[in-house]
C-alpha positions in Angstrom: -7.3 14.0 12.3 -9.6 16.3 14.3 -9.9 17.4 17.9 -13.2 18.9 19.2 -13.9 21.1 22.2 -16.9 19.8 24.2 -19.1 22.3 25.8 -22.2 21.8 28.1 -25.1 24.0 27.0 -28.4 23.7 28.7 -27.4 20.3 30.0 -26.5 18.9 26.6 -22.9 18.3 25.5 -22.2 20.1 22.3 -19.0 20.0 20.1 -17.4 23.1 18.5 -15.7 22.9 15.1 -12.2 21.7 14.7 -9.6 23.5 16.8 -6.2 24.6 15.6 -3.0 23.9 17.6 -2.8 27.4 18.8 -6.4 27.4 20.0 -6.1 24.1 21.7 -3.0 25.2 23.7 -4.6 28.6 24.5 -7.7 26.8 25.9 -5.4 24.5 28.1 -3.7 27.5 29.6 -6.5 30.1 29.5 -8.9 31.4 32.1 -9.0 29.4 35.4 -7.8 26.3 33.8 -4.3 26.2 35.5 -5.9 27.1 38.9 -8.6 24.4 38.5 -5.9 21.8 37.6 -3.9 22.7 40.6 -7.0 22.5 43.0 -8.0 19.1 41.5 -4.5 17.7 42.2 -4.8 19.1 45.8 -7.9 16.9 46.2 -10.8 19.2 45.3 -12.5 16.7 42.8 -15.5 18.9 42.6 -13.6 21.4 40.3 -12.8 18.6 37.9 -16.0 19.3 35.8 -14.8 22.9 35.4 -11.8 21.8 33.4 -11.8 22.1 29.5 -13.3 18.9 28.1 -12.1 17.3 24.8 -13.3 14.4 22.7 -10.8 12.6 20.3 -12.8 9.6 19.1 -16.0 10.7 17.3 -17.3 13.3 14.8 -20.2 15.5 15.9 -23.7 15.0 14.8 -25.1 17.2 12.1 -26.5 19.6 14.9 -23.2 19.7 16.7 -24.3 17.5 19.6 -22.1 14.8 21.0 -24.6 12.5 22.7 -25.5 9.5 20.4 -22.8 10.3 17.9 -22.0 7.2 15.8 -19.5 8.5 13.3 -16.0 7.7 14.4 -13.0 9.9 14.0 -9.7 8.8 12.7 -8.3 9.0 16.2 -8.8 7.2 19.4 -8.6 8.6 22.9 -7.2 6.3 25.6 -7.3 6.6 29.4 -4.5 4.8 31.4 -5.4 5.4 35.1 -4.5 4.3 38.5 -0.8 3.8 37.9 1.4 3.5 41.0 3.7 6.5 41.5 6.6 4.1 41.0 5.5 3.0 37.5 4.5 6.5 36.2 8.0 7.2 34.7 8.2 3.6 33.2 4.8 3.8 31.5 5.6 7.3 30.0 8.9 6.0 28.6 7.2 2.9 27.2 4.5 5.0 25.4 7.2 7.4 24.0 9.4 4.6 22.8 6.6 3.0 20.8 5.1 6.2 19.6 5.8 5.4 15.8 4.3 1.9 15.9 1.4 3.2 18.0 0.8 6.3 15.8 0.9 8.5 18.9 -0.6 12.0 18.4 -1.0 13.3 22.0 0.1 12.3 25.5 -0.9 14.2 28.6 -0.8 13.7 32.4 -4.3 13.0 33.7 -6.2 15.6 35.9 -5.3 13.9 39.1 -1.8 13.1 37.9 -2.4 9.4 38.6 -2.3 8.3 35.0 -2.2 9.4 31.3 -4.5 10.3 28.5 -3.2 9.6 25.0 -4.5 9.9 21.5 -3.4 7.6 18.6 -4.3 7.0 15.0 -7.3 4.6 14.7 -6.8 1.3 12.9 -9.8 1.4 10.5 -10.3 -2.3 10.5 -10.8 -2.5 14.2 -13.6 -1.2 16.4 -13.1 1.3 19.2 -12.6 -1.4 21.8 -10.4 -3.5 19.6 -8.2 -0.4 19.0 -8.0 0.1 22.8 -7.1 -3.6 23.4 -4.5 -3.5 20.7 -2.8 -0.4 22.1 -2.9 -1.7 25.6 -1.1 -4.9 24.5 1.4 -3.0 22.5 2.2 -0.8 25.5 1.9 -3.4 28.2 -0.6 -1.3 30.2 -4.3 -1.6 31.3 -6.7 0.9 29.9 -9.8 2.3 31.6 -12.6 -0.1 30.6 -15.2 2.6 31.3 -13.6 4.9 28.7 -14.2 2.7 25.6 -17.2 4.6 24.2 -16.4 6.9 21.3 -18.3 9.8 23.0 -16.1 9.6 26.0 -14.8 13.0 27.2 -11.4 13.8 28.7 -10.8 16.5 31.3 -7.8 18.5 29.9 -4.9 19.7 32.0 -2.5 22.5 31.1 -0.3 23.1 28.0 2.9 23.1 30.1 5.5 20.4 29.2 5.0 18.5 32.4 1.3 18.1 31.6 1.3 18.1 27.7 4.1 15.7 27.2 3.7 15.0 23.5 1.8 16.7 20.8 1.7 16.1 17.0 0.3 18.8 14.7 -1.4 16.1 12.7 -4.0 16.0 15.4 -5.3 19.3 14.0 -5.7 18.5 10.4 -9.3 18.9 9.2 -11.0 15.5 8.8 -12.9 15.0 5.6 -16.2 13.2 5.8 -16.8 10.2 3.8 -19.9 10.7 1.6 -22.7 8.1 1.5 -22.5 5.7 -1.4 -24.3 6.8 -4.5 -24.4 4.0 -7.3 -24.5 6.7 -10.0 -21.3 8.4 -8.7 -19.4 5.5 -7.2 -16.1 4.7 -8.7 -14.4 1.3 -7.9 -10.6 1.2 -7.4 -8.4 -2.0 -7.8 -5.0 -0.3 -7.8 -3.7 -2.0 -4.8 -5.8 0.0 -2.3 -9.1 -1.5 -1.4 -12.1 -0.2 -3.4 -13.5 3.2 -2.0 -16.3 5.6 -2.9 -15.3 9.1 -4.1 -17.1 11.9 -5.9 -15.1 13.5 -8.7 -15.5 15.4 -12.0 -13.4 14.1 -14.9 -11.4 12.0 -12.3 -10.6 15.2 -10.1 -11.9 15.0 -6.6 -14.4 17.7 -5.8 -12.5 18.3 -2.5 -9.4 19.2 -4.7 -11.5 21.6 -6.8 -13.0 23.3 -3.7 -9.6 23.6 -2.1 -8.4 25.4 -5.2 -11.5 27.6 -5.4 -10.8 28.8 -1.8 -7.1 29.6 -2.8 -8.3 31.8 -5.6 -11.1 33.3 -3.6 -9.1 34.6 -0.6 -8.9 31.5 1.5 -11.6 29.7 3.5 -14.5 31.7 4.7 -14.5 33.2 8.2 -17.4 32.7 10.6 -19.2 35.9 9.6 -19.0 35.4 5.9 -19.7 31.7 5.6 -23.3 31.8 4.3 -22.4 34.3 1.4 -19.3 32.5 0.3 -20.8 29.1 0.4 -23.7 30.4 -1.7 -21.1 31.7 -4.2 -19.2 28.3 -4.2 -22.4 26.4 -4.7 -23.5 28.6 -7.7 -20.1 28.0 -9.4 -19.9 24.4 -8.5 -23.5 23.3 -9.6 -22.5 23.3 -13.3 -19.9 20.5 -12.9 -22.3 18.7 -10.5 -24.9 18.4 -13.4 -27.1 20.9 -11.4 -27.9 18.2 -8.9 -28.7 19.5 -5.4 -28.0 16.2 -3.8 -24.5 16.1 -5.1 -23.8 19.7 -4.0 -25.2 18.8 -0.5 -22.5 16.0 -0.3 -19.4 17.8 -1.6 -19.6 21.3 -0.2 -18.1 21.7 3.4 -20.5 22.8 6.0 -18.2 24.5 8.5 -20.4 23.6 11.5 -23.6 24.9 10.0 -26.8 23.3 11.1 -28.6 21.0 8.5 -31.5 23.5 7.9 -29.2 26.5 7.4 -27.0 24.6 5.0 -29.8 23.2 3.0 -31.2 26.7 2.6 -28.0 27.9 1.2 -27.9 25.2 -1.5 -31.7 25.7 -2.3 -31.0 29.4 -2.9 -28.0 28.7 -5.1 -30.0 26.2 -7.1 -32.8 28.6 -7.8 -30.5 30.8 -9.9 -30.6 30.3 -13.7 -27.6 28.0 -14.7 -24.9 29.8 -16.6 -22.5 27.0 -17.5 -19.1 26.5 -16.1 -17.5 29.8 -14.9 -14.1 31.0 -16.2 -12.5 30.5 -12.8 -13.9 26.9 -12.4 -12.8 26.1 -16.0 -9.2 27.3 -15.3 -9.1 25.2 -12.0 -10.2 22.0 -13.9 -7.8 22.7 -16.8 -4.9 23.3 -14.5 -5.7 20.3 -12.3 -5.9 18.0 -15.4 -2.4 19.2 -16.6 -1.0 18.7 -13.1 -2.3 15.2 -12.9 -1.0 14.5 -16.3 2.5 15.8 -15.5 2.7 14.1 -12.2 1.3 10.7 -13.0 2.8 9.9 -16.4 6.4 9.1 -17.1 8.6 9.8 -20.1 6.9 7.0 -22.2 3.4 8.2 -21.4 2.6 5.3 -19.1 0.8 6.0 -15.8 3.2 5.7 -12.9 1.9 4.1 -9.7 2.8 5.7 -6.3 2.5 4.6 -2.8 -0.5 6.5 -1.4 0.4 8.7 1.7 -2.4 6.9 3.8 -0.8 3.5 3.0 2.8 4.9 3.5 1.9 6.0 7.0 0.4 2.5 7.7 3.5 0.6 6.8 4.7 -1.9 9.5 8.0 -1.9 11.2 10.9 -2.4 8.9 9.1 -1.4 5.7 8.4 2.1 7.0 12.0 2.6 8.0 13.2 1.3 4.7 11.6 4.3 3.0 13.2 6.9 5.3 14.9 9.8 3.5 13.8 8.4 0.0 11.7 10.5 -2.4 8.1 9.4 -2.8 8.4 8.4 -6.5 11.0 5.8 -5.6 9.1 4.2 -2.8 7.6 1.3 -4.8 10.9 0.3 -6.5 12.7 0.3 -3.2 9.9 -1.7 -1.5 10.0 -4.2 -4.5 13.8 -4.6 -4.0 13.6 -5.6 -0.4 10.5 -8.0 -0.7 12.7 -11.0 -2.0 15.1 -10.8 1.0 12.2 -10.3 3.5 10.7 -13.5 2.0 14.0 -15.3 2.3 14.1 -14.4 6.1 10.6 -15.7 6.5 11.3 -19.2 5.0 9.7 -21.1 7.9 6.3 -19.7 6.9 3.7 -21.6 4.8 0.6 -20.0 3.6 -2.4 -21.3 1.6 -3.1 -19.5 -1.7 -6.6 -18.9 -3.1 -6.3 -22.0 -5.2 -5.8 -24.2 -2.2 -2.1 -24.8 -2.8 0.5 -24.2 0.0 3.0 -21.4 -0.8 6.4 -20.2 0.5 7.4 -16.6 0.2 9.5 -17.1 -2.9 10.1 -13.7 -4.8 12.3 -12.4 -7.6 12.6 -8.7 -8.4 14.2 -6.8 -11.2 14.5 -3.0 -10.8 15.1 -1.3 -14.1 16.0 2.2 -15.0 18.2 4.2 -17.2 21.8 5.1 -16.2 22.1 7.4 -13.3 18.5 6.8 -12.3 19.4 6.3 -8.7 19.1 2.5 -8.7 21.7 2.5 -6.0 19.0 3.7 -3.5 17.6 0.1 -3.8 21.1 -1.4 -3.1 21.4 0.7 -0.1 18.0 -0.5 1.3 19.0 -4.2 0.5 22.4 -3.8 2.2 20.7 -2.9 5.5 18.3 -5.8 5.2 21.0 -8.4 4.5 23.2 -7.6 7.5 22.1 -10.6 9.6 22.7 -13.0 6.7 26.1 -11.4 5.9 27.3 -11.6 9.5 26.5 -15.3 9.7 28.0 -16.0 6.3 31.3 -14.4 7.2 31.7 -17.1 9.9 30.5 -19.9 7.7 32.8 -18.9 4.8 35.7 -18.7 7.3 35.0 -22.3 8.4 34.8 -23.4 4.8 38.1 -21.7 3.8 39.8 -23.3 6.9 38.5 -26.7 5.6 39.9 -26.1 2.2 43.3 -25.2 3.6 43.4 -28.3 5.8 42.4 -30.4 2.7 45.1 -28.8 0.6 47.8 -29.1 3.3 47.1 -32.8 4.1 49.7 -35.4 3.3 49.0 -38.0 0.6 48.3 -40.7 3.1 46.2 -38.7 5.4 42.4 -38.9 5.4 40.8 -35.7 4.0 38.9 -33.6 6.7 35.3 -33.8 6.9 33.2 -31.3 4.8 31.7 -28.9 7.4 28.6 -28.5 5.2 28.2 -24.8 6.2 25.0 -22.9 5.5 25.7 -19.8 3.4 22.5 -17.9 2.6 23.8 -15.0 0.4 25.4 -16.3 -2.9 26.6 -14.3 -5.9 24.3 -14.0 -8.8 27.0 -15.5 -11.1 27.3 -18.7 -9.0 27.7 -21.9 -11.0 24.9 -24.4 -11.2 27.1 -27.0 -9.4 27.9 -24.7 -6.5 24.3 -23.4 -6.3 23.2 -27.0 -6.0 25.7 -27.6 -3.2 24.6 -24.4 -1.3 20.9 -25.5 -1.6 21.7 -29.0 -0.3 23.6 -27.6 2.7 20.8 -25.0 3.4 18.5 -27.8 4.4 15.5 -26.1 2.9 16.3 -22.5 4.0 16.0 -19.9 1.2 19.1 -18.5 -0.4 19.4 -14.9 -1.6 21.3 -13.2 -4.3 21.7 -9.5 -5.2 23.3 -8.0 -8.3 23.8 -4.3 -9.1 23.9 -5.1 -12.8 22.0 -7.6 -14.8 24.6 -7.4 -17.4 26.8 -9.4 -15.0 24.4 -12.2 -15.2 23.9 -12.1 -18.9 27.6 -12.3 -19.6 27.7 -15.7 -18.0 25.5 -17.1 -20.7 28.6 -18.0 -22.8 29.2 -21.0 -20.5 25.5 -21.9 -20.6 25.1 -20.8 -17.0 22.2 -18.3 -17.7 20.3 -20.7 -19.9 20.5 -23.3 -17.2 19.8 -20.9 -14.2 16.6 -19.4 -15.7 15.2 -22.9 -15.3 16.3 -22.8 -11.7 14.6 -19.5 -11.1 11.4 -20.8 -12.6 11.4 -23.8 -10.3 12.2 -21.6 -7.4 9.0 -19.6 -7.6 6.9 -22.6 -6.7 9.6 -24.4 -4.8 9.9 -27.0 -7.6 12.4 -29.8 -7.8 15.6 -29.4 -9.6 18.9 -31.3 -9.8 21.8 -32.7 -11.8 23.6 -36.0 -11.9 27.2 -36.4 -12.9 29.7 -39.3 -12.8 32.4 -37.2 -11.3 33.7 -36.2 -7.9 34.4 -32.7 -9.2 30.7 -31.8 -10.0 27.9 -31.7 -7.4 25.0 -34.1 -8.0 21.7 -34.4 -6.3 18.1 -33.1 -6.3 16.6 -30.3 -4.2 13.5 -28.3 -3.9 14.6 -24.9 -5.0 14.3 -22.1 -2.4 16.1 -19.1 -4.0 15.1 -15.4 -4.0 16.9 -12.6 -5.6 17.0 -8.9 -6.5 18.7 -7.6 -9.6 19.1 -4.0 -10.8 19.8 -3.1 -14.5 19.4 -0.7 -17.3 16.4 -1.0 -19.6 18.5 -2.2 -22.5 20.3 -4.9 -20.5 17.1 -6.2 -19.0 15.7 -6.6 -22.5 18.8 -8.4 -23.7 18.4 -10.9 -20.8 14.7 -11.4 -21.4 13.9 -12.2 -25.0 12.4 -15.1 -26.8 12.2 -18.4 -24.9 12.6 -17.0 -21.3 9.6 -14.7 -21.9 7.3 -17.3 -23.3 8.5 -20.1 -21.0 7.0 -18.4 -17.8 10.0 -16.8 -16.2 8.8 -13.2 -17.1 5.5 -13.7 -15.3 7.3 -14.9 -12.1 9.4 -11.7 -11.8 8.3 -8.6 -10.0 9.3 -5.8 -12.3 9.9 -2.4 -10.7 10.9 0.8 -12.6 12.8 3.8 -11.4 11.2 7.1 -12.3 12.5 8.9 -15.4 15.1 11.3 -14.3 15.8 13.0 -17.6 16.6 16.7 -17.2 15.4 16.5 -13.5 17.1 18.4 -10.7 19.5 16.6 -8.4 17.7 14.1 -6.2 18.7 14.4 -2.5 18.4 11.6 0.0 18.6 11.5 3.8 20.7 8.8 5.4 18.8 6.5 7.8 19.3 7.1 11.5 20.7 4.4 13.8 17.3 3.9 15.4 15.7 3.4 11.9 18.3 0.8 10.9 17.8 -0.9 14.3 14.1 -1.1 13.6 14.8 -2.7 10.3 16.9 -5.4 12.1 14.0 -5.8 14.6 11.8 -6.5 11.5 14.3 -9.1 10.2 14.3 -10.9 13.5 10.5 -10.8 13.4 10.5 -12.6 10.1 13.2 -15.1 11.1 11.2 -16.1 14.2 7.9 -16.6 12.2 7.1 -20.2 11.6 4.2 -22.5 10.7 1.2 -22.0 8.6 -0.3 -18.6 8.5 -4.0 -18.0 8.0 -5.0 -15.0 5.9 -8.7 -15.4 4.8 -9.3 -11.8 4.2 -6.3 -11.5 2.0 -7.3 -14.6 0.1 -10.7 -13.1 -0.6 -9.3 -9.8 -1.7 -6.9 -11.4 -4.2 -9.4 -13.7 -5.6 -11.7 -10.7 -6.2 -8.8 -8.9 -7.9 -8.1 -11.8 -10.1 -11.7 -12.0 -11.3 -11.8 -8.3 -12.0 -8.6 -8.5 -14.1 -10.1 -11.5 -15.9 -13.1 -9.5 -16.8 -11.0 -6.5 -18.0 -8.8 -8.9 -20.1 -11.8 -10.6 -21.6 -13.6 -7.3 -22.5 -10.3 -6.2 -24.2 -9.6 -9.6 -25.7 -6.3 -9.1 -24.0 -4.6 -12.5 -23.8 -1.4 -11.2 -22.5 -3.0 -9.5 -19.5 -4.9 -12.7 -18.9 -1.5 -14.5 -18.8 0.4 -12.1 -16.5 -2.6 -11.4 -14.1 -2.3 -14.9 -12.6 1.1 -14.8 -11.2 0.9 -10.9 -10.5 -1.8 -11.9 -8.0 0.5 -14.5 -6.4 3.3 -11.9 -6.1 0.9 -9.4 -4.6 -0.4 -12.0 -2.2 3.1 -12.9 -1.0 4.0 -9.2 -0.4 0.7 -8.9 1.6 1.7 -11.9 3.8 5.1 -10.2 4.5 3.3 -7.1 5.5 1.0 -9.1 7.8 3.9 -10.9 9.5 5.6 -7.6 10.3 2.3 -5.9 11.5 1.7 -8.8 14.0 -2.1 -8.1 14.0 -4.5 -11.1 14.7 -6.2 -10.7 11.3 -5.1 -8.9 8.1 -5.6 -5.2 8.3 -7.1 -3.1 5.6 -3.7 -1.6 5.0 -2.2 -5.1 4.5 -4.9 -5.8 1.9 -4.4 -2.4 0.3 -0.7 -3.1 0.1 -1.1 -6.6 -1.5 -3.5 -5.2 -4.1 -1.2 -2.4 -4.9 1.8 -4.6 -5.4 -0.3 -6.9 -7.7 -1.2 -4.1 -9.8 2.3 -2.7 -9.8 3.7 -6.1 -10.8 1.1 -6.6 -13.6 1.8 -3.1 -15.0 5.5 -3.7 -14.8 5.4 -7.1 -16.6 2.9 -5.8 -19.3 5.1 -2.8 -20.1 8.4 -4.7 -20.3 7.4 -8.0 -21.6 3.9 -7.5 -23.2 5.0 -6.8 -26.7 7.4 -9.8 -26.9 4.8 -12.2 -25.4 2.1 -10.8 -27.8 4.2 -11.9 -30.8 4.1 -15.5 -29.5 0.3 -15.5 -30.0 -0.4 -16.1 -33.6 -4.2 -15.9 -33.4 -4.3 -12.2 -32.4 -1.5 -10.0 -33.7 -2.5 -7.0 -31.6 -3.2 -9.0 -28.4 -1.3 -6.5 -26.1 -2.9 -3.4 -27.3 -4.3 -1.5 -24.3 -7.5 0.4 -24.2 -8.8 2.8 -21.6 -11.7 1.8 -19.3 -14.4 3.2 -21.6 -12.9 2.0 -24.8 -12.5 -1.7 -24.5 -13.2 -3.8 -27.6 -16.4 -5.0 -26.0 -17.5 -1.5 -25.2 -16.8 -0.3 -28.7 -19.4 -2.8 -30.2 -23.0 -1.7 -30.6 -25.8 -3.3 -28.4 -26.5 -5.5 -31.4 -23.4 -6.6 -33.4 -22.2 -9.1 -36.0 -19.2 -11.2 -36.2 -17.9 -8.9 -38.9 -18.1 -6.0 -36.5 -15.9 -7.7 -34.1 -13.5 -8.7 -36.9 -13.2 -5.0 -37.8 -12.1 -4.1 -34.4 -9.7 -7.0 -34.1 -8.1 -7.0 -37.5 -5.8 -9.9 -38.1 -7.6 -12.3 -35.7 -8.3 -15.7 -37.2 -11.8 -17.1 -37.5 -11.1 -19.6 -34.7 -9.8 -16.7 -32.6 -13.1 -14.8 -33.1 -15.1 -17.9 -32.3 -13.3 -18.4 -28.9 -13.8 -14.8 -28.0 -17.6 -15.0 -28.7 -17.9 -18.3 -26.9 -16.1 -16.8 -23.8 -18.5 -13.8 -23.8 -21.4 -16.0 -24.3 -20.3 -18.3 -21.4 -19.9 -15.3 -19.1 -23.5 -14.2 -19.9 -22.4 -10.9 -21.5 -24.0 -11.6 -24.9 -26.8 -13.8 -26.3 -27.1 -15.0 -29.9 -29.9 -13.7 -32.3 -28.7 -15.9 -35.1 -25.4 -17.4 -36.4 -24.0 -14.0 -37.2 -25.8 -11.5 -34.9 -25.4 -11.1 -31.1 -27.0 -8.9 -28.4 -25.4 -7.5 -25.3 -27.2 -8.6 -22.1 -27.9 -6.7 -18.8 -25.3 -8.9 -17.1 -22.3 -7.0 -18.6 -19.9 -6.1 -15.7 -19.3 -2.5 -14.9 -16.0 -1.1 -16.2 -13.2 -1.2 -13.6 -11.6 2.3 -13.1 -8.1 2.2 -11.8 -6.7 4.9 -9.6 -3.0 5.3 -8.4 
């Protein structure tokens, strides 16, 4: 976020560099500012142009000018004017009450005290005017239609509390510029956030390297020393930029320098004889590599996904409050735990998937972790979400108990009381198949929900055949399939239903593996489960949590009500397109690695990510799916795929006779396909995939040929073509 002071110099509006919070407040109260504000409010409009002027919606041009700027900031300035005196207080309270949903950064009384100026976080997927319309609808106010241009300037009042009503320090964080796309440097991301361009060295962003450089070199340069210290930085940085001037021009910060002056500094640095990577730069890179390795890999050496801060800040009502007071490394398991109950509440929704089939939001989650790994944090989140179900079920169960008592107390010749057929939505995970069928029949198509703190509880019911029968129910439930039973007895429930049943189960790693072995991995249940993993807490310090406030819990209930009120078919074309693209990228990755297990699990991981994205969209209540919604869906798809591969991959691999090492994972640059020479033989491929049958090798070669990646030279020799897809690099 950035705030710029606007000055008029020789008739042209110019912007100064980013202001700090202290500078901003000082300007608002400095000089004649207070006196001018007082005079304007007394009716002297001529002094209004003497007030300090600010812009919150665009970034300055390279020469510092404001006029004609086309680069938008991450913030939007909004003018709400001509409010009646009677409505002033009401409007202010309305804005402050919705500040979190709005992303409010600043609220001030206007110069004439007849309205308000406010600044909020820009929704990247919307234009300037669309952002203003969205905010006005959220707040129930009219905005100044003449203030929709990004170069619009606001006349600032004082920093006194009556004028500067709300101010968030985030407004003063330096806003990084997005570099222009360079095909040679571009790296594509499919980790659940939409693909984006970034410049890096060995996976380390140049911005991170430069920040650490300043930390070691006495902090960022002051105004009088910028040229000398930027020159020094460029000399040291050029070795890891392949001595390319165009890369240096894009990664080094300019600190308000004009284009010509900045280019002169880079030219001078590049004239010096290259000396290789300096000792300080080598230490920075080495330390950063170690930090990334220690932070992103868990105890088993597997990369651990996290919820990016940008996406965390964009979470809609309910999901954002669910994460309140919870450590960042537990965010994804907790969100995974509440997805099934959120989907159960939104059971009146229908949505068309990328294959053209209509889906409900059916989801099943297993959160696994060792003993004392804080899995209870997931239970606490689910408990808040299920309150509305629980309150209704208490009443329903009381009616059912009264009916049972009446039935038991009736005399032999009396007619039995009529079954109330109550709807009970939350059922125990150990429920019998007969009772489960009865609950589903009474639910009239509504989705049931179960929660269990221990998967062992479910496994121990297997002695009576309940688990072996119920995993069929779970499989049918994913696609709302048909299930039933037929008995010649009044004691057992008979009938056929379309299964609508979501659940969340917690468990230790050992207990989960005991539940999922053999048949129920190969039969498709494993691919239908969203597998989340708690972070490894071995030898870690005590984890501390903050209890949710009453307001945060109330907003979760507001989100629940939103989902319950949603109905009909939801159109999500942007989400469909993103998921379809992700599916194809994963197909390519699996094909290059000859990874049949990934190819199997990617399909339903995409469905699970898609359904999570629909829940996000319903809570966000935007007309079309936001970029954050799409990012979230892709993140959940990747998280699901990684969880399934890690937990079930080895067992499923053993089901495939034709390729004994089917589940072996390769890095992006070391797939089986990439390891082959430009011209290779069938024997070269056999050497890399030892144990694969001749028919298996023929299938692999046929797939690559059909995809256009290779062309035959003769029966045994093949040549790679120019149509080979670029490797997909995954970031978390």
